[in-house]
Each structure stands twice: as structure tokens, then as C-alpha cells.
N, C-alpha and C positions, 0 to 999 in steps of 0.2 A: 193765752197766758203769755205775758211779756216778761222776759228775764232781763233785768237791768244790771249793768256792770259799772265799775268805777271808771273815773277819767283815765287812769293809767292803762286800763284795758283798751279803751277806745283809741288812746294815743298810740299804743303798740300796733294797732290794726291799720294805721294810716300807711299808705304806700310810701316807700322811700323814694326820694327824688332820684332821677336817672342821671348819673354822673358820666355816662359813656362806658365803653368796654373796659378801659384801663382804670378809670375811677371806681367803677363798681367792684373790680377785682381787688384794688387796694383797700377799699372799704370793707370787703369781706375778710381780708387778712387782718386788718386792725381798724376798728370803728371807734374813733375818739369819743363820740357822743355817748355811746353805750358802754365804752370801755370793754369791747368784746374782741376776742382773738378767734379767728376762723368762725365768726358768727356766733360765738358762745361767750357768755360772761364768765367771770371767775366762779360764781355760784353754780352755773350750769356745768362748767368743767368739773367742779368738785363733786356734784351729784353723779355725773357720768363716771368719774373715776371710782367713786365708792361702789357704784353698781358693778363695774367690771372687776374691781377687786374682790367683791363677794362672789361674783360669778366664777372667776378663775380659781378662787380658793376652794369653792365647792367642787369644781371640775377636777382640780388637782388632787383633792382628797379622795374622790372616787377613783381616780387613776392609781393613786398610791395604794389604796386598799385592794384594788383588783390585781395590781402587780404583786403585792404581798401574797395574796391568795394563790396566784399562778406559780410563784416561786416555791411556796410551801408544797403545792401539789406536785410540781415537776421534781422537786428534790426527793419525793417519796417513790418516784418511778424507778424501776430497775432497768433503765435505759441508758445508752451512752450519751454523755455530753462532753464538750471539749474545753480544754484549757490550753491555750497556745502560749508558749514561752519562747523566748529567744534562744536559738540554738547556740548562740555565742556566750550564753551565760556560763560563768566559770565557778559559780558557787556550788561546790560538791555537796555541802550540807543542805543548801536550799533545794537543789535538784532532788536529793534523796527524799526530802520531805514531800516534795511534789509527787514523786513516784509512789511513796507510801500512801499518800492521799488518793492517788489515782487507783491504786490496787484495792483500796478499801471502799471507795465510793462508787467506782464505775461498775456497771453490770457485767455479766459474763460476756465474753466476746462471741462472735458468730463465725460460721463457716458457710460457704456456698458450694454448689456442685456445678460441674460442666461435663457434658454439653447441655445447654439449655434445650428444653423441648420446643417443638414448633409452636405450641400454645403456651404463652407465658403464664396463663392462669392454671395450668396443669403440670405439676412436677413429675411427668411420666416420660421415661425413655422407652420407646417402643420400636422394635426392629423386627419386621416381618418380611419374608420372601414372597410377597404378594404380587410382585411385578417381575418383569424380565430382568431388571437390574437389581441384583441381590445386595449390592453394596449400599449401605445407608449413607449416601453422600452428604446429607444435611448434617449429620453428627460429625463426620470426618471434617467437613468444612468448618463447623463451629469450633471444634477443638484446635484445628490449625490456626484459625483466626485468634483464638484465645492465647495460644502459646506464642504467637507473633509478638505479643506484648513483652515477652521475656527475652527476645533477641536484642539485647542491649550491648552497648560498648562496655566491655569488661573493665576498661580503665576508670570508669565512673564508680567502681565497686571495690570492696575489700574481698578479694577472692581467697584469702588465707585465713578467714575467720571460722571455717568449719571446725567443729569440735570444741569451740570456746563456750564458756558460759556467758550469759548476757552481761553487758557492761552498762550500768546505770549512768555512767558519765561519758558514754560513747557519743562524741560529737563529730566523728570522722565519717568516712564513706559507709554506706549501708552494705550489709553482707550480700554477696552475689549468689543468686539462686540459679544453678545450672540445670536446665530442663533435661539434659542428658541423663541426669540421675534418675529420671522417671522411666528409664529403660524402654521397653516396647511401647509404653504409653506416652513416649515423647515424640513419636513420629507416626504419620499415617501408615496404615489405616486404623491404628489404635485398637486393634482387636475386633474391629467390626466387619471381619470377613471370616470365611470358613477356616478353621473351626471357630465358631463364635465365642470369643472370650473378651467381651467389651470392657473398655477402660472408662472409669468415671473419675474425674479430677476433683479433689476436694481442696478448696482454696481458703486460707485463713484471712478473714476480713481485717482490714486495718483498724486498730484501736489506739487512738492517740495516747501515748505514754503508759500503755497498759503493760505491767510487768508480771510474768507468770510466777506463781509459787509452785514450782514443778515438783513432781514426785521423783524420788531417787531411791537407791537401794535400801536406805535406812528409814524411809518414810513409813508412817502408819497409813495404810491404804484403805479406802472405803470398802465396806462389805459388799457393795453391789458392783464392784469393778470386775470385769470378766476374768476368769481364772487364767486363761492363756496370756492376757495382757499383764496380769499381776506377776506371773512368772518372768515375763520379759523385763518388767521394771526392776525386779529384784536382782536380775542378772546384768542389766545394762550399765555400762560405765559412761554412757552419754546421757544428755539431759534433753527432754522433750516435753512439749505440751502433747500428751498422749492422745491417740485417736483409736476408737474402736467402732466397728460397724457390724451390724447383724440384722437378721430379720426382726420385724416388729413383733411378731407373735410366733407361737410354736410351729404353725403351718409354714410361715415364711422362712423360719430357721431350717425347716426340713428341706425346703426347695432352693435355698439360696446357694448351697454348695460352698466351695472353698473361695475365700477372698484373699488375694495377695496384695500386701501393702508395699508400694514401691515409692521411695527407697526404704522406708521404715514406717511403722505405725505411729507416727507422731511428727510434730513440727519442731525442728531444732530451736533451742532457746536463744541461739546467737542472732536470730532475726528480731529479737525483742530488746528493748521497746522500740516501737515506731514513734519517732519524735519529729515527724515532718521532714525527714531527710529527702532531698531531691533524688529522683530515680529509684526510690525504694521499691523492692519487689517482695510481694507477700509469698511466704512459703506454700508449697503444694505437696499433697500426698495423693498418689494415684492408687485407685482401687481397681484391680483387675479381677473380674468375676470369671473363675476358671470353668465352672460347670453348672451354670444355671439350668433349672428345669425348664424346658421349652413350653411355650403356651401357658405359662403360669405367671400372673401378675404378682410381683413380690414387692412388698414395702420394706425399704431399707432404712434403718435408723442408725445414725452416727452420733457418738458421744465424744466430747472433749473432756480430758481428765487433767485437772490441776487442783490444788487445794483451794484456790480462790476463784474457781469456776463453779457456779451453781448448776445443779442438774435440774432442769425444768421439764417436768412431765417425762423424766427419764431419758430425754434425748435432746440434742442440740440441732439436729437437721434430719429431715426425712425426705425421701423421694421414692419413686416407684420405677421398676424396670421390668420389661417383658420382652422376650425374644421368641421368634418362631423357630421351627425346625429348618435347618439349613443343610444343604447338600453341596459337596464339592463340585464345582463346575468343570 
């Protein structure tokens, strides 16, 4: 079967005369005979333009729809997201609006504990006298390294802000956290020697522009707040994001013993909000376990208390601790 074409087709199939390297290139850029630019006529460029216009229109639509779905999904998550604003902003009204939006839309803040365990996947602090060296050097070293971050030049901080309420328009130096306020938990061996009274440091995570709606003497307190903490709040003249820690269940509560909060059971509100201040130091509360039951794995649950902190599964942080029986060397 023979397929016949018109004369125009056969004409287009004829090889072009060789004009040399420069001539062929100039003809590629502009062909006077075909009126073609870069070897394409106006019709061909138009067809190509329409194709890419449709292609990118469809691609852009898919991207926009996916972006909308992602934003709608993320906006429903109870997770932190960040809004960065200039610290030099002098608009008190605008900043207050931002802070109120932050407090309303951001999820509950978080806390972490130190020392970290040897295995990052297991939140267990375990101290046993299973070797000739009874001192748990790994925890002492971990706490020492952690507190080194707080050995800063005090001139970079406001060391007179203790006892203040938070200032939503604070654009000055951040409040200084003096680790000496942690008492025996501020220096080695942090209670990890005989008599075994280990310290666990609870650090408040940075939450950009988060402002606590703290409980005070006249506040209506939640029904599930611990009775002893409730009494402290009703008597305290200072303001904190309050902290309570206890055993996870009745058995844990039976064996956890006394917990001393150093310097107090809460994070002072003068450290809030964190607005990206250089050299900012997160506040710390030290827990010293005075009389843990030896050879008993105890799960500790810690709660943060403020009216704009959601209680998830009744706790904000949990970790486990177990100590062996120690004798004085």
C-alpha cells in the first residue's frame, strides 16, 4: 500500500542546503524563507504555548488544591506552629492581638526531663549498685552538661525581673534563670549518691509568643487539680505555670514517696512570653525524690496547670525511675 502526500509535504522533506557552521546557526535563529524563529514558525510557537499554558494551569490547580487541603489539615492539629514578628515592633495593640491569637490557637506547651537515659527510645532513669562504682556517672555528667547551658554572662539578662508578672510588650533582655535556685539539684552529684535522693530536672520547652493564663488566688481551679497544689495556689502571692508530679497509678503513688519541688512547683510567669529574645533561658523546676522504694520501677506523670493548657490523657510528661538498694561506702 502506497501513501501519497501533497507537494508541500515532499518540499518540507528536502534537506536544507549546508551554509556552514555560522550560517546554519543564523538560519536556526531566524529563517527568512519559513519565517521561523528558533526553527519554529509562529503557528508552531502558538501551538506550543497553548500546550504549556494548559499544562501549567492544570499543574498549578493541582498544587493549589493540595496546598489548601494541607493547610486545612494542619490548622486542625493541636500542634505548635510559629509566627515570627519583628522584636522592634512598637505597636502595643498589634502585639497584644498577636499574643491573644497565639494563646488561642497554639496547642499546649511541653516539658522535658533531664537526665536523659542511655537509650533515647526508653524514658527510664535506672540506678543500680551493680558494679564496684556506685556513682551513676552517666547521669551526673548528663546533668552537668545540661546545666552548662545556663552558665551565661548575666549582663545579657534582666536579673531583677523575679516576681514580676509577664509583660506582653517586653522587648528588653530576657529574664535570667539562676541555676543556684535549684539548690542541691544545681550541682554534682545531684542526689545520685548515698543516701539516694535523685534529682530530675523539668525544663519548659520554648513556645514562640505563648502567654500563660495562669491560675491565681481568686481563680476557679479545675476539679482534677491535686489538693496540695490547690492549697498552694490559693495561698501564693506569686504567679506560675504550675507543675504537679505523681505516680501514674495507685501502686506508683504508694512507692514514689515524697517529691520536693525546687525552687517551687511551677514556672514563674516572668519568663513568658518567649519572643525570640537572644540568649533566652527556659525556666527549670527540679524534682528531688526523697524516699523512692528501692527495686521498684515507678512511672512518674507530670502535669502543667494553666487555664489555656489542655490536659491530654491527664498528663503532659511521663518517665520512669528505678533505684537499687545503696549502702554507704
